[in-house]
C-alpha positions as CSV (number, residue, x, y, z in Angstrom):
1,M,0.0,0.0,0.0
2,S,1.3,3.4,-0.9
3,Y,0.5,6.8,0.6
4,I,0.3,10.1,-1.2
5,C,-0.4,13.4,0.3
6,V,-2.6,15.7,-1.8
7,A,-4.2,19.0,-0.8
8,L,-7.4,20.0,-2.5
9,M,-8.4,23.7,-2.3
10,I,-12.2,23.7,-1.9
11,A,-14.4,26.7,-1.3
12,P,-15.8,26.5,2.2
13,D,-19.4,26.6,1.1
14,A,-18.8,23.7,-1.3
15,A,-16.9,21.4,1.0
16,P,-18.7,18.7,3.0
17,A,-19.1,19.5,6.7
18,S,-17.3,16.3,7.6
19,L,-14.1,17.8,6.1
20,N,-13.9,20.8,8.4
21,K,-10.6,19.7,9.9
22,T,-7.4,18.0,8.9
23,Q,-7.8,14.3,8.8
24,A,-6.7,11.1,7.1
25,V,-9.3,9.7,4.6
26,G,-9.6,6.7,2.3
27,V,-9.5,7.8,-1.3
28,S,-11.3,5.6,-3.8
29,P,-9.7,4.7,-7.1
30,L,-12.4,6.9,-8.8
31,L,-11.6,9.9,-6.7
32,R,-7.8,9.4,-7.2
33,E,-8.4,9.4,-11.0
34,L,-10.7,12.4,-10.8
35,I,-8.0,14.3,-8.9
36,R,-5.4,13.4,-11.5
37,A,-7.7,14.6,-14.3
38,A,-8.4,17.8,-12.4
39,M,-4.7,18.6,-12.2
40,T,-4.7,19.1,-16.0
41,I,-7.8,21.3,-16.1
42,P,-7.2,25.0,-16.6
43,K,-9.0,27.4,-14.3
44,S,-12.4,28.1,-15.7
45,D,-15.8,29.2,-14.5
46,E,-17.7,27.1,-17.1
47,A,-19.8,24.6,-15.1
48,D,-21.6,23.1,-18.1
49,C,-18.6,21.4,-19.7
50,R,-16.6,18.2,-19.1
51,D,-14.2,20.1,-16.8
52,G,-17.0,21.4,-14.7
53,R,-18.6,18.0,-14.4
54,V,-15.3,16.5,-13.3
55,M,-15.0,19.1,-10.5
56,R,-18.6,18.5,-9.4
57,L,-18.0,14.8,-9.4
58,I,-15.0,15.4,-7.1
59,L,-17.3,17.3,-4.7
60,D,-19.8,14.4,-4.8
61,E,-17.0,11.9,-4.1
62,L,-15.8,14.0,-1.1
63,H,-19.1,13.5,0.5
64,A,-18.6,9.7,0.4
65,L,-15.1,9.7,1.9
66,R,-14.3,7.3,4.6
67,V,-12.5,8.9,7.5
68,L,-9.6,6.7,8.7
69,P,-8.9,6.2,12.3
70,L,-5.7,7.9,13.1
71,H,-5.0,7.3,16.7
72,L,-1.8,6.9,18.6
73,Q,-2.1,5.4,22.0
74,M,-0.6,7.1,25.0
75,P,2.3,5.2,26.6
76,S,1.5,3.2,29.7
77,D,4.9,4.1,31.3
78,I,4.2,7.1,33.6
79,R,7.5,8.8,32.8
80,L,6.7,8.7,29.0
81,M,3.1,9.6,29.6
82,T,4.3,12.7,31.5
83,I,6.5,13.7,28.6
84,C,3.8,13.2,26.0
85,N,1.3,15.2,28.1
86,Q,3.9,18.1,28.3
87,L,4.4,18.0,24.5
88,L,0.6,18.0,23.9
89,Q,0.2,21.0,26.2
90,Q,3.0,22.9,24.4
91,L,3.0,21.7,20.7
92,D,5.6,24.4,19.8
93,D,8.2,22.9,22.1
94,T,11.4,22.5,20.0
95,A,13.3,20.3,22.5
96,T,14.8,17.3,20.9
97,M,16.2,14.1,22.2
98,E,19.6,15.2,21.2
99,V,19.4,18.5,23.0
100,G,17.5,16.9,25.9
101,R,15.6,18.5,28.7
102,S,16.8,18.4,32.3
103,D,13.2,17.8,33.5
104,W,13.0,14.7,31.3
105,G,16.2,13.2,32.4
106,S,17.3,10.3,30.3
107,T,13.8,8.8,29.8
108,L,13.5,9.7,26.1
109,R,17.0,8.4,25.3
110,R,16.3,5.2,27.1
111,Y,13.0,4.6,25.3
112,S,14.2,5.7,21.9
113,V,16.4,2.7,21.8
114,Y,13.3,0.5,21.7
115,S,11.4,2.4,19.0
């Protein structure tokens, strides 16, 4: 199985409500080919032509997308759970395992050996 990251720019009033946040979704072969076709379509406001129908079909397919579960479990080790909670509270924290943090001690280094 291969993964490709694609960003679709959709007007907010045209997008399905289920896609109001960043998430992983299952893309059908039909939608994949429609997106490939759309990449060759020049910008146009004509809705009653093939290009407009392709774009409308993409919107229809977006309503049928299957949202994939993207969940990472929290560690059971209390030391790692503490670190994960700190990172979740401060997502812009730039500390790395190489730099280390005195309040984390050697916990991350020890556990990174097993990952």
